[in-house]
N, C-alpha and C positions, 0 to 999 in steps of 0.2 A: 590317436588324435587327442589333443589336450581338451579338457573340459572348457566349454564356453563360459566366459565371465559375463555377469549381468550387472546392471546398474544397482547401486545401493538402494534398498527399499525406501520409497518416499522421495527419491531424488531422480527426476525424470529427464529423459532426452527430449529436446524440442526439434522435431524433424522438419525438413524443408517446407512441406505443405503447411504445417502448423506455423512455421516461422513467418510466413507471409502475413498472417493475422497479427502476430506479435509486432512486426515492423510497422504495420498500419497504425496500431494502437500507440506504439512508442513515438512514431513520427508526429502523429496528431497531438499527442500530449506535450511533447517537447516544443513544438511550434507555438502552442497556446501558452505554455508556461513562459516562454521568452516574450510573448506579446504582453504578458502581465508584469514583466520586469524581473523575472526570476533567473538567476544564473546557476549553472551546473556546478556541483561539488561532488567529489569522488573520494570516499574514505575506505580504509582497508577492511577486508572481510574479518580479520582477526583484531581483537582489542583486548586490553587487560580486563579480566573478569570483574575487577572492582568497579569498573565504569558502569556495568549493567546492574550490579548489586546496589550501587549507590543511587542510580537514577530510577530504575524500574521499581525497586522495592524488594526487600528480602521476603515478604509474605505474599508475593504474587505467584501465580502458577508458572509463569515463564522462568523465574529464578529458581523456584523450588523443584520443578519437574522437567523443564523443557530445554534448558540451555545445553549446547554442546561445549562443555568446558573440559580442559585438561591441563596438566602441568608439563611445561616444556622440559624435556629430559636434559637438554644441554645447559640451561641456565636456571631452571627451577621456577620460571615465571608462570603464573596462573593466567591462562588465556582462554578466550571464548570466541567461537564463531558468532558474529553479530546476529541477535534475534530480532532486531529492529534497528533503524538508522537515525532516529532523532538524537539519541544519546551520543552516537558517533559524530554527528554533524555539530552538535553543541561543543563536544570535546575539541573538534578541529577549529571551530570559531574561536574558542578560548586560547588554544595553543598558538594560533597564528595571528591573534589580535585583530580579527576581522572587524570587530565592532569599534575599533579605534577611530575609523573615519566615518562612523555613522551606522544607521540600521542596515540590515542585510536581508535581501530576499534570495533564498537558495533552494535548489531542487536536486534530487538524487534519484537514481534508478539502480537496481541491482538485486542480487540474491540475498536472502536472509535464511536463518537456520533455526528450526525448533524441533525438538524430539517429541513429536506427537504421533498419535495413531493415524496413519495415512488414510484418507478418504477423499472423495470428490470435492475439490475446492480447498483441501487442507493437505499440505505436503510438508515433508521435512526440509527440503530445500524449496523455498517459494520465492517469489519476486515481488518487489514493491516499487512503485513510483511515489515519491512524496515531496512535499514542499514545506519549508520552514521560513517564517518571517520573524527575525530577531530584532529587538529594539523598538517595537511598535506596541504601545500599551492599550490602545483603544479598541472598541468593538468594530470599528470600520474595517480593520484588517481581517477580523473573523468573518465579517460579512463578505468581503472581497474574495476570500478563499472559497466560501460556499458558493458564491456566484460563479467563480471559476469552474468548480466541479459541475454545476448545473450546465454551463456552456459546453463543457467537455462531453457530458452525457448526450447532449443534443448532437454534437458533431459526430459522435460515435454511433448514433442511431439507437440508443438504449434509454432515452429519457423517460419513455412511457412505462418502463419497468422498475424504476427506482423511486424511492421517496426519502425525504429528509426527516430525521428525528433529532431534536436538540434538547439540551438540559443545561443547568448551571450547577457546578460543584462548589461555588462560593469561594470564600477565603479560608485560610487554615483554621482560624478560630471558630468559624461557622461549621466547618467540617468536624471539628473536635466536639462541638455541642451536639451535632447530629449523630456522631459516633456513639456518644454516651447514651443518647435516646435509643439508637439501634440496639446496643448491647442490652439495655433494659428490656426492650421489646422481645428480642429473640431469646434472651435468657429465661424469660417467663414462659416460653414455649420450647424449652430445650428438648423435650421428648419428641417434638415434631421435626427436629433438624436432621438432615442427612449427615454423613461423615464429613464431607467437605465443609459444610456450613458450620458444623460443630467446631472444626479446626479454625475456620475463619472468624468465628465469634471472638476468639482471643487475639488472633493475629491481624485481621483486617475485615471487620464486620461490614464495611461498605461493599465488599466483593460478594457478600451473600445476595445482594440485590441483583447480581448478574447471573445467578444460578438458573440453569435451564431445566432443572428437575421439575416435572409437572406437579409433583406432590408438594412442592414448596411454594407454588405460585400464590395460593390464597394467603399464606403467612406473609409473603413478601408484599403483596398488595396492601395488607393492613399495616405495614411498617411505617414509622414516621418518615415524612418527606423532607429532603434536604431543602427544597424550595421554601418551606415554612421557616427555615432557620437563617435565610439570607438576610444580611444587613443592608443598609441603605445603598452603599456603594456597589455591592454585588448585584442588587436588584436593579439598580439604574443601568449597569453594564448589560444585563440580560435583556432589559426592556428596550434599550437602545439598539441592540442587535436585532431583536424582533422587528422593530420599526424599519430598520434598514433593509431587512429581507423582504418585508411587505412592499417597501418602495421599489425594490428591485424586481418585484413580481415573482418572488420565489416562495412557493408553498412549503409549509413545514408543520410538524406536529411536536408539541412539547411532551416529552416522555420523562416524567419525574423519577422513573426507576433507572434511567440510562446512566451507566457508569462506564468507565474505560478500564481495561485490564492492566493499566500502568499507573503507578502511584504518583507520577509527577504532574498530573493534570490539576488545574484549578479553573474556576469560572466556567467559560464556555466549553462544553463537550458536545459532540454530535456523531451521528452515524448515517451513512447512506445505505439503505437496506432494500432488498428485493424479496419477493415471494417465489421466484422462479428457480432458485438454486438449492432448495431443500433446507437442511439445517445450517448451511454456510451462507446465511442471508445477508451478511454485512460485506459490502464490497469496498467501502472506504470509511475511515474513521479519523477523528482528530479533535482538536480543541486548543485551549490555551494552557501554557505551562510556564508561568511567570517566575517560578522559583528555581527552575532547573539549572540555569546558567550559574547561579551562585552555588547551588548544591554540588555541582561538578567542580567548582573551584574558581569561577570567574567572578567579575564584579556583577552585582545584581542587574538584570536586564529582562524586560518582558519579552514574551515570545508566544507564537501560535503556529500550528502546522497541522498537516494531515498526511496520511499514507493510504494508498489504495492497493488492494491485492490484485496483482496483474492477472493471475490465473482465473480469479473469479470474474473480473471484468470481461476477460476474453470468453469465458463460458457464456456470459450473457450476450456478448456480441455475436457469437456463433449461432445463438438461438434466434436473435432478433434482426441482425444486420446482414445485408448481402455480402457474399464473399468478395474480397478485394480483387480488382482487375488483375489480369495476367501481367507479369513483370517483363515478358519478352514481346517486343514489337515485331521482329523479323527473324525468321529461321533461314539460314543460308544453306541451300541444297546444291551439291556438286558431284560430278562423276567424271572420272578420267584424270590422267596426270596433269594436263594443262589446266583444266578447270579447278583441280585441287590447289594448284599453285596460285590461282587467281582468287580463290575463296577467302583466304586469310586477309589480304589487303582490302578486299571488298568489305568484309566484316569490320575491319578497323575504320574504314571510311564512314561506314554507317554509325559507328560509335562516336567518331569525331563530330558527327552532326547531331549528337545527343539522342540517337536511336538505340534502344536496347536490342542487341543482335546476338544470336547464338549460331555459331558455325557448326554444321554437322561434323562429327568426328567418328572414326571407327569403320569407315567403308560402308558398303551396302548399296543395293540398287535404288532406283528412283522411288519405287513403291514403298520400300522399307523406310527410306528417308522422309517421304511425305507423311508416313504414319508418325514418325518422330516429330515432324513439324507440327502436325495436328495435336499430338499429345502435349507439346510444349505450351500450347495456349497462345502462340503467336498469331497476330492478325494477318501477317503476310508471309509467304515463302518466296525467297529470291533464288531463282534457279540460274 
């Protein structure tokens, strides 16, 4: 007998019982996104490696350690399985001139790939649903996206388990001034830095603030705050966002140490976090990326968006929300040649009427068939 093959480590099968919860989440999210005016966009799993190096940043963990990249043996192209979808969406918007007729609200869903150590809530093939609003410069779109997320958590039954943290990364010149202050601060305590922070001190000191090393937290807490370097325009944007969230009844916490793992963010950044999933506490993150369209090769255009980790949201749903109702309404039980000939058209008539019907297949007595009917979760058995 041949050796049984198994799935690649960190890339999981989604079995039918699990898929019911996935479908509930996806259907709820898609319906709500469309209610907010977002339209679906679908991009390839494979992109040119340069897209992610240019957009995400050379000195990020994703580009340095996590991307599944390879050279096509047939034509020599350098390709990467997408580690996130914002860059792919922006590339598609530029390539197909979608901003020619005005701003765009777009959403996507699908698998992403990062070579990480697999653990609960973190997989090498994982799934995201995200939304991007391109061509909108104001904090009103930032607020709208956050209010969307809050409504989604309520619809999914997990609102009580998540909280919102926000921050502002300001403009490029403000980040540059803050970067210089960070380098000065951390360089003065170089002996206290771990290996990752020592490397980031040269490449991307802002990412030191995202360190989860407990030994680093005191030094990080004492570091200069980006909020203290914001200019008038950036501060006005951030204060307007806070005002809109308060008017919308959405509670939040300002976290001055909050940064995102991608280099393209500016101004608003945020995370929805929970204490119920251990180390993988962020279920959704996003913010504003006004320079990315130009960075990838398009005409300058403001943009904002978010992405949520499907597996993490589902883990929270499984803990807090009731299981979705059975998908089968009727189980058709039959025995004997004449009954078997009638069973198929009866099941079809039920489906014509919009009723989910499963016809028993494979023979067996009434007792065995009724056990199957019970196991199916159907409300009724039609004999």
